[in-house]
Phi, psi and omega in degrees: 000141177250132177255123175254127177252100186271122188241133170277141181302163176287174185295144176238168176299325178297324175299315182295319181279356178060054176258154173276111185270317179052234181265007176286133181288143176206153180265156170296145170272182183300319180293321179296321177294321178296316179301314183293317178298316179298322176301316178300318178298315180296320178294319178295316180301326180272007171078019180288127178258116184252135182253345184202148177230124178235129182238157166305154179280001176281146190302318185296328178285319179295318178297321177298314179300317180296319179291322177300314181296324175298315179294328179279349185058045185237133177255103177221149174289148174264105176281156179235150177216119183294342177293345179268006181299163173290164175303134173284121182259013172056231184291350182268358179301133176081358181270159181289141182302317183295322179297314181290325181297325177291315185287324186264317188247357179056038174231149185281340188229103181296321181300318178295323179300312186280341181258353183285334184080357181282335179243117181295151182299329178298320180292327178292313178300316181293330177294318176299315181300313183293329184272351182275108183291344179270352179062028176272327184294134180279147169271174187298320182291327176295317179297312182299318183294313182289327177294319180296317177301318181296314180294326178290327173297319183293314182288329177296317178294323180295320178297318179297321183272354182071034181265148184243329186233118186230133172272131177240113184255118187220220192225164189294308185287310182301315181297314184291323176303314180293317181299319178295323179294341179250025171095000179289141181234130176233089190304130173059023179215149176234031177224138167271150181278146175304133178062030173269163181237134172238131184259133177230135175255152179228126180204137178053041176079007184236140173265145175222126179280120180273313177199160186236148164055044180278119179255006185292325179295313178300313184292323176297317178297321178298319180292323182288322187261326182233060184298336183284339180223022182295000000 
């Protein structure tokens, strides 16, 4: 059996400013670096042995992977796979969430839209795709398909190498779309938390979602390293 630990990157300035980042590159902010490092500390404290790390080729995912490895006190290369990228949001990249929510979804507050649970994440992704006149924005099925190909590349290589535990560092929307397509449930929410972990097992050609959006490793690390401001 192969265990995949799918991680959403740490916080970025774009997250704080509530921008649509998509495939636009952005760096972790100070809090995001702390979150990722703390996640590594929490994973190490809980005895997780990792044999490989694969990240999206976007900077925020690579930086998250590097900070996790520092927290784990583990020296491994950070491999990249463009199939793990965030959803391409086309002409909406870099724009404010509230602005786009009015134009695309006719609601004043995008954050409320995505956290209410009333609109499934698939409909949000498909809404961006339908509203993009340049046809660059991916729909939900396009995201799920390329993400699935990426994970199958990863597990195929792991089987060849005899590896069992792999960190996969990716993004909130792309990861959650794929996890939901494989039976994962995140009640009343359409967002994964920064530096959260979702576990997926792979055996006999099948993926199975064990759990989603676990922040206990990150939070444990924060308490251990920064007890004064955790």
